[in-house]
Biopython code that builds the backbone (N, CA, C, O; Angstrom):
import numpy as np
from Bio.PDB.StructureBuilder import StructureBuilder

atoms = [
    (1, "MET", "N", (4.399, -45.612, -49.151)),
    (1, "MET", "CA", (4.252, -44.869, -50.392)),
    (1, "MET", "C", (3.522, -43.558, -50.093)),
    (1, "MET", "O", (2.604, -43.526, -49.274)),
    (2, "LEU", "N", (3.926, -42.500, -50.750)),
    (2, "LEU", "CA", (3.327, -41.193, -50.527)),
    (2, "LEU", "C", (1.978, -41.097, -51.217)),
    (2, "LEU", "O", (1.762, -41.713, -52.261)),
    (3, "GLY", "N", (1.073, -40.327, -50.637)),
    (3, "GLY", "CA", (-0.218, -40.097, -51.263)),
    (3, "GLY", "C", (-0.071, -39.241, -52.503)),
    (3, "GLY", "O", (0.951, -38.581, -52.692)),
    (4, "ASP", "N", (-1.091, -39.250, -53.349)),
    (4, "ASP", "CA", (-1.045, -38.501, -54.607)),
    (4, "ASP", "C", (-0.832, -37.006, -54.386)),
    (4, "ASP", "O", (-0.052, -36.378, -55.103)),
    (5, "THR", "N", (-1.518, -36.434, -53.402)),
    (5, "THR", "CA", (-1.383, -35.000, -53.129)),
    (5, "THR", "C", (0.028, -34.665, -52.682)),
    (5, "THR", "O", (0.615, -33.685, -53.140)),
    (6, "GLN", "N", (0.569, -35.472, -51.793)),
    (6, "GLN", "CA", (1.926, -35.219, -51.314)),
    (6, "GLN", "C", (2.940, -35.413, -52.432)),
    (6, "GLN", "O", (3.917, -34.668, -52.510)),
    (7, "THR", "N", (2.729, -36.390, -53.291)),
    (7, "THR", "CA", (3.633, -36.625, -54.419)),
    (7, "THR", "C", (3.617, -35.434, -55.368)),
    (7, "THR", "O", (4.670, -35.008, -55.842)),
    (8, "MET", "N", (2.431, -34.891, -55.651)),
    (8, "MET", "CA", (2.343, -33.722, -56.530)),
    (8, "MET", "C", (3.021, -32.519, -55.894)),
    (8, "MET", "O", (3.706, -31.760, -56.579)),
    (9, "GLN", "N", (2.838, -32.338, -54.586)),
    (9, "GLN", "CA", (3.491, -31.228, -53.887)),
    (9, "GLN", "C", (5.006, -31.413, -53.924)),
    (9, "GLN", "O", (5.747, -30.458, -54.154)),
    (10, "GLN", "N", (5.457, -32.631, -53.700)),
    (10, "GLN", "CA", (6.880, -32.949, -53.726)),
    (10, "GLN", "C", (7.472, -32.613, -55.097)),
    (10, "GLN", "O", (8.529, -31.986, -55.178)),
    (11, "GLN", "N", (6.807, -33.020, -56.160)),
    (11, "GLN", "CA", (7.292, -32.759, -57.517)),
    (11, "GLN", "C", (7.298, -31.269, -57.832)),
    (11, "GLN", "O", (8.214, -30.779, -58.493)),
    (12, "ALA", "N", (6.286, -30.544, -57.366)),
    (12, "ALA", "CA", (6.230, -29.098, -57.598)),
    (12, "ALA", "C", (7.382, -28.394, -56.895)),
    (12, "ALA", "O", (8.021, -27.516, -57.476)),
    (13, "VAL", "N", (7.653, -28.774, -55.645)),
    (13, "VAL", "CA", (8.756, -28.165, -54.898)),
    (13, "VAL", "C", (10.086, -28.492, -55.569)),
    (13, "VAL", "O", (10.945, -27.619, -55.693)),
    (14, "MET", "N", (10.266, -29.734, -56.003)),
    (14, "MET", "CA", (11.515, -30.124, -56.662)),
    (14, "MET", "C", (11.732, -29.322, -57.940)),
    (14, "MET", "O", (12.854, -28.898, -58.217)),
    (15, "GLY", "N", (10.674, -29.108, -58.723)),
    (15, "GLY", "CA", (10.783, -28.296, -59.936)),
    (15, "GLY", "C", (11.130, -26.854, -59.622)),
    (15, "GLY", "O", (11.947, -26.241, -60.310)),
    (16, "GLY", "N", (10.509, -26.309, -58.579)),
    (16, "GLY", "CA", (10.805, -24.935, -58.171)),
    (16, "GLY", "C", (12.237, -24.778, -57.695)),
    (16, "GLY", "O", (12.877, -23.762, -57.964)),
    (17, "ILE", "N", (12.740, -25.774, -56.992)),
    (17, "ILE", "CA", (14.120, -25.720, -56.505)),
    (17, "ILE", "C", (15.084, -25.765, -57.684)),
    (17, "ILE", "O", (16.075, -25.035, -57.704)),
    (18, "GLU", "N", (14.803, -26.608, -58.654)),
    (18, "GLU", "CA", (15.686, -26.678, -59.824)),
    (18, "GLU", "C", (15.736, -25.343, -60.552)),
    (18, "GLU", "O", (16.816, -24.888, -60.929)),
    (19, "GLU", "N", (14.587, -24.707, -60.755)),
    (19, "GLU", "CA", (14.559, -23.387, -61.395)),
    (19, "GLU", "C", (15.342, -22.375, -60.567)),
    (19, "GLU", "O", (16.087, -21.564, -61.117)),
    (20, "MET", "N", (15.175, -22.418, -59.244)),
    (20, "MET", "CA", (15.864, -21.489, -58.355)),
    (20, "MET", "C", (17.382, -21.672, -58.457)),
    (20, "MET", "O", (18.119, -20.695, -58.591)),
    (21, "ILE", "N", (17.843, -22.915, -58.394)),
    (21, "ILE", "CA", (19.283, -23.181, -58.451)),
    (21, "ILE", "C", (19.859, -22.710, -59.782)),
    (21, "ILE", "O", (20.936, -22.115, -59.816)),
    (22, "GLN", "N", (19.150, -22.971, -60.873)),
    (22, "GLN", "CA", (19.639, -22.561, -62.188)),
    (22, "GLN", "C", (19.687, -21.044, -62.339)),
    (22, "GLN", "O", (20.500, -20.527, -63.106)),
    (23, "SER", "N", (18.832, -20.327, -61.621)),
    (23, "SER", "CA", (18.800, -18.869, -61.738)),
    (23, "SER", "C", (19.714, -18.155, -60.742)),
    (23, "SER", "O", (19.900, -16.942, -60.835)),
    (24, "MET", "N", (20.288, -18.900, -59.786)),
    (24, "MET", "CA", (21.145, -18.303, -58.755)),
    (24, "MET", "C", (22.526, -18.946, -58.786)),
    (24, "MET", "O", (22.718, -20.016, -58.208)),
    (25, "PRO", "N", (23.487, -18.315, -59.448)),
    (25, "PRO", "CA", (24.824, -18.909, -59.491)),
    (25, "PRO", "C", (25.595, -18.818, -58.173)),
    (25, "PRO", "O", (26.583, -19.529, -57.990)),
    (26, "ASP", "N", (25.161, -17.963, -57.265)),
    (26, "ASP", "CA", (25.852, -17.775, -55.995)),
    (26, "ASP", "C", (25.244, -18.689, -54.936)),
    (26, "ASP", "O", (24.036, -18.638, -54.702)),
    (27, "TYR", "N", (26.049, -19.512, -54.302)),
    (27, "TYR", "CA", (25.557, -20.465, -53.317)),
    (27, "TYR", "C", (24.923, -19.783, -52.107)),
    (27, "TYR", "O", (23.988, -20.331, -51.523)),
    (28, "ALA", "N", (25.404, -18.610, -51.718)),
    (28, "ALA", "CA", (24.828, -17.914, -50.564)),
    (28, "ALA", "C", (23.336, -17.632, -50.795)),
    (28, "ALA", "O", (22.534, -17.735, -49.868)),
    (29, "GLU", "N", (22.977, -17.284, -52.006)),
    (29, "GLU", "CA", (21.569, -17.045, -52.334)),
    (29, "GLU", "C", (20.773, -18.350, -52.301)),
    (29, "GLU", "O", (19.649, -18.385, -51.800)),
    (30, "VAL", "N", (21.356, -19.410, -52.831)),
    (30, "VAL", "CA", (20.698, -20.717, -52.820)),
    (30, "VAL", "C", (20.489, -21.180, -51.380)),
    (30, "VAL", "O", (19.423, -21.693, -51.038)),
    (31, "ARG", "N", (21.490, -21.001, -50.549)),
    (31, "ARG", "CA", (21.404, -21.394, -49.141)),
    (31, "ARG", "C", (20.229, -20.696, -48.455)),
    (31, "ARG", "O", (19.446, -21.340, -47.757)),
    (32, "GLU", "N", (20.106, -19.400, -48.649)),
    (32, "GLU", "CA", (19.014, -18.650, -48.017)),
    (32, "GLU", "C", (17.654, -19.085, -48.559)),
    (32, "GLU", "O", (16.683, -19.170, -47.806)),
    (33, "ALA", "N", (17.583, -19.356, -49.848)),
    (33, "ALA", "CA", (16.324, -19.805, -50.435)),
    (33, "ALA", "C", (15.918, -21.171, -49.885)),
    (33, "ALA", "O", (14.743, -21.397, -49.597)),
    (34, "LEU", "N", (16.876, -22.078, -49.740)),
    (34, "LEU", "CA", (16.568, -23.393, -49.176)),
    (34, "LEU", "C", (16.101, -23.270, -47.728)),
    (34, "LEU", "O", (15.158, -23.947, -47.318)),
    (35, "ARG", "N", (16.753, -22.414, -46.963)),
    (35, "ARG", "CA", (16.316, -22.190, -45.571)),
    (35, "ARG", "C", (14.879, -21.682, -45.521)),
    (35, "ARG", "O", (14.094, -22.100, -44.670)),
    (36, "SER", "N", (14.540, -20.772, -46.445)),
    (36, "SER", "CA", (13.185, -20.215, -46.449)),
    (36, "SER", "C", (12.132, -21.262, -46.802)),
    (36, "SER", "O", (10.951, -21.079, -46.508)),
    (37, "LEU", "N", (12.554, -22.358, -47.431)),
    (37, "LEU", "CA", (11.646, -23.465, -47.773)),
    (37, "LEU", "C", (11.703, -24.588, -46.737)),
    (37, "LEU", "O", (11.254, -25.705, -46.999)),
    (38, "ASP", "N", (12.249, -24.291, -45.577)),
    (38, "ASP", "CA", (12.342, -25.231, -44.450)),
    (38, "ASP", "C", (13.249, -26.423, -44.727)),
    (38, "ASP", "O", (13.022, -27.511, -44.198)),
    (39, "PHE", "N", (14.274, -26.226, -45.552)),
    (39, "PHE", "CA", (15.289, -27.253, -45.730)),
    (39, "PHE", "C", (16.288, -27.141, -44.596)),
    (39, "PHE", "O", (16.536, -26.052, -44.078)),
    (40, "ILE", "N", (16.856, -28.263, -44.217)),
    (40, "ILE", "CA", (17.809, -28.341, -43.113)),
    (40, "ILE", "C", (19.156, -28.792, -43.677)),
    (40, "ILE", "O", (19.216, -29.775, -44.416)),
    (41, "PRO", "N", (20.242, -28.081, -43.336)),
    (41, "PRO", "CA", (21.556, -28.514, -43.846)),
    (41, "PRO", "C", (22.041, -29.764, -43.113)),
    (41, "PRO", "O", (22.199, -29.756, -41.892)),
    (42, "GLU", "N", (22.272, -30.819, -43.856)),
    (42, "GLU", "CA", (22.861, -32.042, -43.303)),
    (42, "GLU", "C", (24.386, -31.954, -43.373)),
    (42, "GLU", "O", (25.095, -32.468, -42.508)),
    (43, "GLN", "N", (24.867, -31.295, -44.418)),
    (43, "GLN", "CA", (26.300, -31.073, -44.607)),
    (43, "GLN", "C", (26.437, -29.788, -45.409)),
    (43, "GLN", "O", (25.722, -29.599, -46.393)),
    (44, "ASP", "N", (27.332, -28.913, -45.012)),
    (44, "ASP", "CA", (27.528, -27.637, -45.699)),
    (44, "ASP", "C", (29.012, -27.309, -45.664)),
    (44, "ASP", "O", (29.454, -26.442, -44.910)),
    (45, "ASP", "N", (29.772, -28.014, -46.492)),
    (45, "ASP", "CA", (31.226, -27.882, -46.529)),
    (45, "ASP", "C", (31.675, -27.139, -47.777)),
    (45, "ASP", "O", (30.858, -26.770, -48.621)),
    (46, "ALA", "N", (32.969, -26.926, -47.884)),
    (46, "ALA", "CA", (33.536, -26.260, -49.053)),
    (46, "ALA", "C", (33.403, -27.113, -50.316)),
    (46, "ALA", "O", (33.365, -26.573, -51.422)),
    (47, "ASP", "N", (33.331, -28.439, -50.167)),
    (47, "ASP", "CA", (33.258, -29.340, -51.321)),
    (47, "ASP", "C", (31.837, -29.729, -51.703)),
    (47, "ASP", "O", (31.516, -29.848, -52.886)),
    (48, "VAL", "N", (30.993, -29.925, -50.705)),
    (48, "VAL", "CA", (29.647, -30.432, -50.973)),
    (48, "VAL", "C", (28.659, -29.896, -49.947)),
    (48, "VAL", "O", (29.009, -29.673, -48.788)),
    (49, "ALA", "N", (27.422, -29.693, -50.388)),
    (49, "ALA", "CA", (26.349, -29.285, -49.483)),
    (49, "ALA", "C", (25.170, -30.225, -49.706)),
    (49, "ALA", "O", (24.804, -30.525, -50.843)),
    (50, "ILE", "N", (24.584, -30.681, -48.609)),
    (50, "ILE", "CA", (23.414, -31.545, -48.671)),
    (50, "ILE", "C", (22.338, -30.930, -47.776)),
    (50, "ILE", "O", (22.553, -30.715, -46.583)),
    (51, "TRP", "N", (21.194, -30.655, -48.365)),
    (51, "TRP", "CA", (20.067, -30.075, -47.646)),
    (51, "TRP", "C", (18.881, -31.028, -47.765)),
    (51, "TRP", "O", (18.659, -31.619, -48.822)),
    (52, "VAL", "N", (18.126, -31.178, -46.691)),
    (52, "VAL", "CA", (16.959, -32.062, -46.716)),
    (52, "VAL", "C", (15.707, -31.315, -46.249)),
    (52, "VAL", "O", (15.775, -30.394, -45.435)),
    (53, "GLN", "N", (14.581, -31.736, -46.785)),
    (53, "GLN", "CA", (13.281, -31.245, -46.357)),
    (53, "GLN", "C", (12.510, -32.482, -45.909)),
    (53, "GLN", "O", (11.887, -33.157, -46.728)),
    (54, "PRO", "N", (12.551, -32.784, -44.594)),
    (54, "PRO", "CA", (12.005, -34.049, -44.114)),
    (54, "PRO", "C", (10.503, -34.224, -44.338)),
    (54, "PRO", "O", (10.050, -35.345, -44.566)),
    (55, "ASP", "N", (9.725, -33.152, -44.278)),
    (55, "ASP", "CA", (8.279, -33.277, -44.452)),
    (55, "ASP", "C", (7.916, -33.766, -45.854)),
    (55, "ASP", "O", (6.999, -34.570, -46.021)),
    (56, "LEU", "N", (8.643, -33.274, -46.856)),
    (56, "LEU", "CA", (8.370, -33.679, -48.243)),
    (56, "LEU", "C", (9.310, -34.779, -48.727)),
    (56, "LEU", "O", (9.177, -35.262, -49.851)),
    (57, "ARG", "N", (10.258, -35.175, -47.882)),
    (57, "ARG", "CA", (11.212, -36.238, -48.214)),
    (57, "ARG", "C", (12.011, -35.911, -49.483)),
    (57, "ARG", "O", (12.120, -36.724, -50.402)),
    (58, "ILE", "N", (12.564, -34.691, -49.498)),
    (58, "ILE", "CA", (13.370, -34.212, -50.625)),
    (58, "ILE", "C", (14.770, -33.907, -50.119)),
    (58, "ILE", "O", (14.940, -33.418, -49.002)),
    (59, "PHE", "N", (15.783, -34.201, -50.948)),
    (59, "PHE", "CA", (17.128, -33.739, -50.624)),
    (59, "PHE", "C", (17.725, -33.032, -51.832)),
    (59, "PHE", "O", (17.384, -33.307, -52.982)),
    (60, "VAL", "N", (18.634, -32.109, -51.521)),
    (60, "VAL", "CA", (19.358, -31.348, -52.542)),
    (60, "VAL", "C", (20.842, -31.537, -52.267)),
    (60, "VAL", "O", (21.311, -31.288, -51.156)),
    (61, "LEU", "N", (21.563, -31.969, -53.261)),
    (61, "LEU", "CA", (23.015, -32.153, -53.181)),
    (61, "LEU", "C", (23.659, -31.160, -54.130)),
    (61, "LEU", "O", (23.320, -31.116, -55.312)),
    (62, "LEU", "N", (24.585, -30.362, -53.619)),
    (62, "LEU", "CA", (25.307, -29.384, -54.435)),
    (62, "LEU", "C", (26.800, -29.660, -54.320)),
    (62, "LEU", "O", (27.344, -29.735, -53.218)),
    (63, "ARG", "N", (27.456, -29.810, -55.463)),
    (63, "ARG", "CA", (28.916, -29.963, -55.491)),
    (63, "ARG", "C", (29.486, -28.569, -55.725)),
    (63, "ARG", "O", (29.138, -27.906, -56.702)),
    (64, "MET", "N", (30.364, -28.127, -54.822)),
    (64, "MET", "CA", (30.799, -26.741, -54.792)),
    (64, "MET", "C", (32.052, -26.473, -55.627)),
    (64, "MET", "O", (32.889, -27.352, -55.828)),
    (65, "ASN", "N", (32.155, -25.219, -56.112)),
    (65, "ASN", "CA", (33.358, -24.692, -56.754)),
    (65, "ASN", "C", (34.148, -23.905, -55.716)),
    (65, "ASN", "O", (33.616, -23.536, -54.670)),
    (66, "LEU", "N", (35.402, -23.655, -56.006)),
    (66, "LEU", "CA", (36.231, -22.863, -55.097)),
    (66, "LEU", "C", (35.756, -21.422, -54.975)),
    (66, "LEU", "O", (35.958, -20.805, -53.929)),
    (67, "GLY", "N", (35.138, -20.871, -56.000)),
    (67, "GLY", "CA", (34.745, -19.466, -56.000)),
    (67, "GLY", "C", (33.437, -19.143, -55.305)),
    (67, "GLY", "O", (32.990, -17.998, -55.365)),
    (68, "GLY", "N", (32.806, -20.101, -54.651)),
    (68, "GLY", "CA", (31.566, -19.826, -53.941)),
    (68, "GLY", "C", (30.310, -20.231, -54.694)),
    (68, "GLY", "O", (29.205, -20.120, -54.164)),
    (69, "GLY", "N", (30.468, -20.695, -55.914)),
    (69, "GLY", "CA", (29.324, -21.191, -56.669)),
    (69, "GLY", "C", (29.263, -22.699, -56.556)),
    (69, "GLY", "O", (29.883, -23.287, -55.670)),
    (70, "TYR", "N", (28.531, -23.316, -57.432)),
    (70, "TYR", "CA", (28.418, -24.767, -57.410)),
    (70, "TYR", "C", (28.729, -25.328, -58.789)),
    (70, "TYR", "O", (28.473, -24.685, -59.807)),
    (71, "ALA", "N", (29.282, -26.528, -58.809)),
    (71, "ALA", "CA", (29.688, -27.184, -60.052)),
    (71, "ALA", "C", (28.590, -28.090, -60.597)),
    (71, "ALA", "O", (28.544, -28.357, -61.798)),
    (72, "GLY", "N", (27.724, -28.556, -59.739)),
    (72, "GLY", "CA", (26.636, -29.431, -60.150)),
    (72, "GLY", "C", (25.677, -29.635, -59.004)),
    (72, "GLY", "O", (25.976, -29.291, -57.861)),
    (73, "TYR", "N", (24.519, -30.199, -59.312)),
    (73, "TYR", "CA", (23.521, -30.412, -58.276)),
    (73, "TYR", "C", (22.655, -31.612, -58.616)),
    (73, "TYR", "O", (22.598, -32.056, -59.763)),
    (74, "LYS", "N", (21.988, -32.123, -57.603)),
    (74, "LYS", "CA", (21.027, -33.218, -57.746)),
    (74, "LYS", "C", (19.901, -32.939, -56.776)),
    (74, "LYS", "O", (20.137, -32.637, -55.605)),
    (75, "ILE", "N", (18.676, -33.039, -57.263)),
    (75, "ILE", "CA", (17.487, -32.881, -56.437)),
    (75, "ILE", "C", (16.714, -34.182, -56.566)),
    (75, "ILE", "O", (16.430, -34.627, -57.678)),
    (76, "ALA", "N", (16.372, -34.798, -55.438)),
    (76, "ALA", "CA", (15.672, -36.080, -55.512)),
    (76, "ALA", "C", (14.801, -36.288, -54.282)),
    (76, "ALA", "O", (15.001, -35.674, -53.235)),
    (77, "ALA", "N", (13.842, -37.165, -54.446)),
    (77, "ALA", "CA", (13.032, -37.615, -53.322)),
    (77, "ALA", "C", (13.778, -38.739, -52.630)),
    (77, "ALA", "O", (14.553, -39.454, -53.264)),
    (78, "TYR", "N", (13.553, -38.899, -51.349)),
    (78, "TYR", "CA", (14.214, -39.976, -50.605)),
    (78, "TYR", "C", (13.995, -41.310, -51.279)),
    (78, "TYR", "O", (14.919, -42.119, -51.359)),
    (79, "ASP", "N", (12.783, -41.562, -51.768)),
    (79, "ASP", "CA", (12.491, -42.840, -52.414)),
    (79, "ASP", "C", (13.394, -43.074, -53.604)),
    (79, "ASP", "O", (13.852, -44.195, -53.828)),
    (80, "GLU", "N", (13.663, -42.003, -54.388)),
    (80, "GLU", "CA", (14.580, -42.096, -55.524)),
    (80, "GLU", "C", (15.983, -42.398, -55.037)),
    (80, "GLU", "O", (16.695, -43.199, -55.641)),
    (81, "ALA", "N", (16.382, -41.764, -53.952)),
    (81, "ALA", "CA", (17.732, -41.938, -53.421)),
    (81, "ALA", "C", (17.937, -43.374, -52.928)),
    (81, "ALA", "O", (19.031, -43.926, -53.044)),
    (82, "ASP", "N", (16.886, -43.967, -52.382)),
    (82, "ASP", "CA", (16.994, -45.332, -51.885)),
    (82, "ASP", "C", (17.265, -46.335, -52.993)),
    (82, "ASP", "O", (17.923, -47.350, -52.764)),
    (83, "THR", "N", (16.763, -46.060, -54.195)),
    (83, "THR", "CA", (16.907, -47.006, -55.299)),
    (83, "THR", "C", (18.051, -46.656, -56.231)),
    (83, "THR", "O", (18.455, -47.487, -57.045)),
    (84, "ALA", "N", (18.586, -45.435, -56.132)),
    (84, "ALA", "CA", (19.660, -44.985, -57.026)),
    (84, "ALA", "C", (21.020, -45.294, -56.401)),
    (84, "ALA", "O", (21.624, -44.418, -55.780)),
    (85, "ARG", "N", (21.497, -46.493, -56.551)),
    (85, "ARG", "CA", (22.777, -46.872, -55.971)),
    (85, "ARG", "C", (23.788, -47.097, -57.021)),
    (85, "ARG", "O", (24.934, -47.425, -56.715)),
]
sb = StructureBuilder()
sb.init_structure("model")
sb.init_model(0)
sb.init_chain("A")
sb.init_seg("    ")
for serial, (resi, resn, name, xyz) in enumerate(atoms, 1):
    if name == "N":
        sb.init_residue(resn, " ", resi, " ")
    sb.init_atom(name, np.array(xyz, "f"), 0.0, 1.0, " ", f" {name:<3s}", serial, name[0])
structure = sb.get_structure()
């Protein structure tokens, strides 16, 4: 289980990422912003992109549109992903 400080940091980063994604309709901008936050691309295809931040145990899933934007997204902690089946 994560400590309280790490959990608060994790939640703050997740909230910031959600605001960033909502304000950037272009995936190229989102990609650069995620890189600047030390996220690592696990998958970056035309259909779906998955980025992870291993230190904070956060992942970002983006479902892509043909025009270079995204159709939907999910931001979650690994712990949430383990239980969300």
